[in-house]
C-alpha positions in Angstrom: -159.7 21.4 -24.1 -159.1 19.4 -27.2 -157.5 21.0 -30.1 -157.5 17.7 -32.6 -160.6 18.5 -34.0 -159.0 21.1 -35.9 -156.5 19.2 -37.5 -157.2 18.1 -41.0 -157.8 14.9 -41.7 -158.3 14.9 -45.5 -156.5 17.4 -48.0 -157.1 15.7 -51.2 -158.0 18.4 -54.1 -155.0 19.6 -56.0 -155.1 23.6 -56.5 -152.2 25.1 -58.4 -153.4 28.7 -57.7 -156.4 30.3 -55.7 -157.2 33.6 -53.9 -159.6 34.4 -51.2 -160.9 37.8 -50.0 -162.5 38.3 -46.5 -163.7 41.5 -44.7 -163.6 41.4 -40.7 -164.2 43.6 -38.3 -162.6 44.9 -35.2 -164.7 44.5 -31.8 -164.7 46.5 -28.5 -164.6 44.3 -25.4 -167.5 45.1 -22.7 -165.6 42.9 -20.0 -162.1 42.9 -20.7 -159.4 40.3 -20.8 -155.8 41.6 -19.6 -153.4 38.6 -19.0 -152.9 35.1 -20.6 -150.8 32.1 -20.8 -149.4 30.1 -23.5 -150.5 29.4 -26.1 -152.7 32.7 -26.0 -155.1 31.2 -23.3 -156.9 34.1 -21.5 -156.9 34.2 -17.7 -160.4 35.5 -17.8 -163.4 35.2 -19.8 -164.2 38.5 -22.0 -167.4 39.6 -24.0 -167.6 42.1 -26.9 -169.7 44.0 -29.2 -168.8 43.1 -33.1 -168.3 46.1 -34.6 -169.8 47.0 -38.5 -167.6 50.0 -40.0 -164.5 49.2 -38.3 -163.2 46.5 -40.6 -160.2 45.0 -42.4 -160.2 43.7 -46.1 -157.8 41.1 -46.6 -156.7 39.2 -49.9 -154.5 35.8 -49.7 -153.3 34.7 -53.3 -152.1 31.1 -52.8 -149.4 29.6 -55.2 -148.2 26.0 -55.3 -144.6 25.4 -54.8 -142.5 23.2 -56.2 -141.4 21.5 -53.2 -142.7 21.6 -49.6 -141.0 23.5 -47.1 -140.8 26.6 -45.3 -143.7 28.9 -45.1 -143.1 31.7 -47.6 -145.5 34.8 -47.7 -145.2 38.6 -48.5 -147.3 41.2 -46.7 -148.6 44.2 -48.5 -150.6 46.6 -46.0 -152.6 49.5 -47.5 -150.3 49.4 -51.1 -146.9 49.1 -49.3 -145.1 46.1 -48.6 -144.4 45.9 -44.7 -141.4 43.9 -43.8 -142.1 45.1 -39.9 -145.3 43.3 -40.2 -143.7 39.7 -41.1 -142.3 38.9 -37.7 -145.7 38.7 -36.0 -147.6 36.9 -38.8 -144.7 34.4 -39.2 -145.1 33.7 -35.7 -148.6 33.1 -36.3 -148.0 30.7 -39.1 -145.4 28.6 -37.3 -148.2 28.3 -34.1 -151.1 27.3 -36.6 -148.7 24.9 -39.0 -149.9 21.8 -37.1 -153.6 22.9 -37.9 -152.7 24.1 -41.2 -150.0 22.0 -42.8 -151.0 22.5 -46.4 -149.4 26.1 -45.8 -146.1 24.4 -46.4 -147.1 23.7 -50.1 -147.9 27.2 -51.1 -146.4 30.4 -51.2 -148.6 33.4 -50.0 -149.2 37.3 -50.9 -151.3 39.1 -48.4 -152.8 42.4 -49.3 -154.6 44.0 -46.5 -156.1 47.4 -45.8 -158.0 48.9 -42.8 -161.0 51.4 -42.4 -159.6 52.8 -39.5 -156.1 53.8 -38.4 -153.6 51.2 -37.7 -152.5 50.5 -34.1 -154.5 53.3 -32.4 -156.6 51.5 -29.8 -159.1 49.9 -32.2 -158.0 46.3 -32.1 -156.2 46.5 -35.7 -155.0 42.8 -34.8 -158.2 41.3 -34.2 -159.7 42.3 -37.5 -156.5 41.7 -39.4 -155.7 38.0 -38.1 -159.6 37.0 -38.3 -159.1 38.3 -42.1 -156.2 36.2 -42.5 -158.0 32.9 -40.7 -160.8 33.1 -42.8 -159.1 33.5 -46.0 -157.4 30.3 -44.8 -160.4 28.5 -43.9 -161.8 29.4 -47.5 -158.8 27.8 -48.9 -159.0 24.6 -46.4 -162.6 24.3 -47.6 -161.7 24.1 -51.1 -158.7 21.7 -50.6 -160.9 19.3 -48.4 -163.0 16.5 -50.2 -165.2 16.8 -47.2 -167.7 19.6 -46.8 -167.3 21.6 -43.9 -170.5 23.0 -41.8 -170.4 27.0 -41.5 -170.4 26.5 -37.5 -167.3 24.4 -37.9 -165.7 26.9 -40.4 -166.3 29.9 -37.9 -165.1 27.7 -35.1 -161.6 27.0 -36.4 -161.1 30.3 -37.9 -161.6 32.0 -34.4 -159.4 29.2 -33.0 -156.8 30.0 -35.5 -157.0 33.6 -35.4 -156.9 33.4 -31.2 -153.3 32.2 -32.0 -152.0 35.5 -33.6 -154.2 37.8 -31.4 -156.3 36.8 -28.6 -158.9 39.6 -29.4 -159.1 38.1 -33.2 -161.3 35.4 -31.7 -164.0 37.5 -30.9 -164.1 39.0 -34.6 -165.6 36.3 -36.8 -169.1 36.4 -35.4 -171.3 38.8 -33.9 -173.1 41.2 -32.6 -171.9 39.6 -29.0 -169.0 37.2 -28.8 -167.7 35.8 -25.5 -164.2 34.3 -25.6 -163.0 32.1 -22.3 -164.2 29.5 -20.5 -167.0 30.6 -18.1 -169.7 28.3 -16.0 -172.5 30.5 -17.4 -171.9 30.9 -20.9 -173.3 27.7 -22.8 -170.3 26.5 -25.2 -167.6 29.0 -24.0 -164.3 27.8 -24.3 -160.7 29.2 -24.2 -159.9 28.1 -27.5 -162.3 30.2 -29.4 -165.0 32.6 -29.1 -168.6 31.8 -29.1 -171.8 34.0 -30.0 -173.5 35.0 -26.8 -176.1 32.1 -26.8 -178.8 34.1 -24.8 -181.7 36.6 -26.4 -180.6 40.0 -25.4 -182.8 42.7 -24.8 -184.3 45.0 -27.8 -182.5 48.1 -26.2 -178.9 46.3 -26.9 -179.8 45.7 -30.8 -177.8 47.9 -33.3 -176.1 49.5 -30.3 -174.1 52.5 -31.5 -170.2 53.0 -30.7 -168.7 56.2 -31.9 -165.3 55.9 -31.6 -163.5 59.3 -30.7 -159.8 59.4 -32.2 -158.0 61.1 -29.4 -154.6 59.7 -30.4 -153.9 58.2 -33.9 -150.4 57.2 -33.2 -148.6 54.0 -32.4 -149.2 53.1 -28.6 -146.1 53.6 -26.4 -146.4 50.0 -25.0 -147.9 47.2 -27.1 -150.8 44.9 -25.7 -148.3 41.9 -25.9 -145.8 43.7 -23.5 -148.9 44.8 -21.1 -150.3 41.3 -21.1 -147.0 40.0 -20.1 -146.9 42.3 -16.9 -150.3 40.5 -15.5 -147.6 37.7 -14.7 -146.2 39.5 -11.6 -149.0 41.9 -11.1 -150.1 42.0 -7.3 -153.6 42.6 -8.4 -154.0 39.8 -11.0 -155.8 36.9 -9.5 -158.3 39.1 -7.8 -159.0 41.0 -11.2 -159.2 37.6 -12.9 -162.3 36.6 -10.4 -163.7 40.4 -10.8 -164.1 40.0 -14.5 -165.6 36.6 -14.7 -168.0 38.0 -11.9 -168.7 41.0 -14.1 -169.3 38.6 -17.0 -172.2 36.9 -15.1 -173.5 40.3 -14.2 -173.6 41.5 -17.7 -175.2 38.6 -19.2 -178.3 39.0 -17.0 -178.4 42.9 -17.9 -177.8 42.3 -21.6 -181.1 39.9 -21.2 -183.0 42.1 -18.8 -182.5 45.5 -20.6 -181.0 47.1 -17.2 -179.3 50.1 -19.1 -178.2 51.7 -16.1 -176.6 48.5 -14.7 -174.6 48.2 -18.1 -173.3 52.0 -18.1 -172.2 51.2 -14.8 -170.4 47.6 -15.3 -169.1 48.8 -18.5 -167.2 52.0 -17.6 -165.9 50.2 -14.5 -164.4 47.7 -16.5 -162.8 50.1 -18.8 -161.3 52.1 -15.9 -160.1 48.7 -14.3 -158.6 47.7 -17.5 -156.3 51.1 -17.4 -155.7 50.7 -13.1 -154.2 47.4 -13.8 -151.6 49.2 -16.5 -151.3 52.1 -14.0 -150.2 49.5 -11.2 -147.8 47.0 -13.1 -144.0 47.0 -12.9 -143.2 48.9 -14.9 -146.1 51.0 -15.0 -147.7 53.0 -18.0 -150.2 55.3 -18.8 -152.1 54.9 -22.2 -154.7 57.5 -21.6 -154.4 61.1 -22.8 -155.5 64.6 -21.2 -158.2 64.6 -23.7 -159.4 60.9 -23.0 -160.1 62.3 -19.4 -161.8 65.6 -20.7 -164.0 63.4 -22.9 -165.0 61.1 -19.7 -166.1 64.0 -17.8 -168.2 65.6 -20.6 -169.7 62.2 -20.9 -170.5 62.1 -17.1 -172.0 65.3 -17.7 -174.2 64.7 -20.2 -175.6 61.8 -18.8 -176.6 63.4 -15.5 -178.0 66.4 -17.2 -179.9 64.5 -19.9 -181.0 61.3 -18.1 -178.9 59.5 -20.8 -177.9 56.0 -21.2 -174.3 57.3 -23.1 -171.5 55.6 -21.6 -167.9 55.2 -22.6 -165.4 52.3 -22.9 -161.6 52.1 -23.7 -159.5 49.5 -25.1 -155.7 49.7 -24.3 -155.0 52.9 -26.0 -156.4 56.6 -25.6 -159.3 56.4 -27.8 -162.8 56.5 -26.3 -165.7 54.2 -27.5 -169.0 56.2 -26.7 -171.7 53.7 -26.5 -175.6 54.3 -26.6 -178.8 53.1 -27.7 -179.9 53.6 -31.1 -183.1 55.5 -29.9 -180.4 58.1 -28.5 -178.6 58.3 -31.8 -179.7 62.0 -32.9 -179.4 63.6 -29.4 -176.0 62.1 -28.8 -174.6 62.4 -32.3 -175.1 66.2 -31.8 -173.4 66.3 -28.5 -170.4 64.5 -29.8 -170.1 66.8 -32.9 -170.5 69.9 -30.9 -168.8 69.0 -27.8 -166.6 65.8 -28.0 -165.0 66.6 -31.5 -162.5 69.1 -30.3 -161.0 66.7 -28.2 -160.0 64.3 -31.1 -157.0 64.8 -33.4 -158.6 66.9 -36.1 -161.8 66.5 -35.1 -162.0 63.0 -36.3 -164.3 60.2 -34.9 -166.0 57.2 -36.6 -169.5 56.3 -36.6 -170.0 52.6 -35.6 -172.5 50.3 -34.4 -172.8 46.4 -33.7 -172.4 44.1 -36.9 -172.6 40.5 -37.3 -168.9 39.2 -38.2 -167.0 38.3 -41.1 -167.9 38.6 -44.7 -166.6 37.2 -48.1 -166.3 39.4 -50.6 -165.5 36.9 -53.4 -168.0 37.0 -56.0 
């Protein structure tokens, strides 16, 4: 692994003030990663659907400072200054300083908003950190005397985003992104996410994801704490092997269109993720009673209707209901009539696969 390619060689243009705005999506992992080593290196490869409607919009205003020094920034989230967000972002800036040395010369005002509830298991750190990374890359391109390819910009943005939140590396592109070195995925790397490099079957195009908001509150256990518990986990090594094997299987499934195998593998991955939480020390449970009610309803509906509906879970209580576009009408009715009552205030988000980060600058 070489990180030298991401250290700027020429930053020659002088800019007093600039601002950039990016909209970047969340993502939902199909094969999960749970466990990492420093600096943000995954213990196994993962693959995710990039979402479309669940996104973060972030603007960064850069202002030249009188003298170079410490990195200075303010953060506003949904109209309010958020001091509690600063430590994590400060750590992020410290990690990327070598790769973005120009940040020492500027003060930043970061303003951000989500299209979904923050910290409720919809990977807000993924969309948030990837949006910051894309703003930084727009600024770096403006400062540089050399033209950067879109491939390099996406690769470095994913590399930077990963240093803020591992899953953020998978939010730059879409609709399927692999993060983590895997022998059967060409171009894959522990340093950044790459688009799934093979042709996918038509059944998986514009795949639907309805997110059932069982619990909109803060998680009792952060993902960072959960990842760290894998270091001493008795089943960790076997889990890492299983995940990489499942990615091999899923790669074939995505290409051949075997929806039944997709359902079985994706649900198994979700339950395995939570099994690792249940068996860590200390152990914890992020699912809620309504999470289990929804899962059983989905299983019954699938059996009775010969449907390809399935679920997956992130590190939280909310349920991602996945299904092919051709079943959208029937399953949407089922969600509205049967599943929405298990959500807080009947709230759910209709989403589908998307294509990654978009600049909103005019």
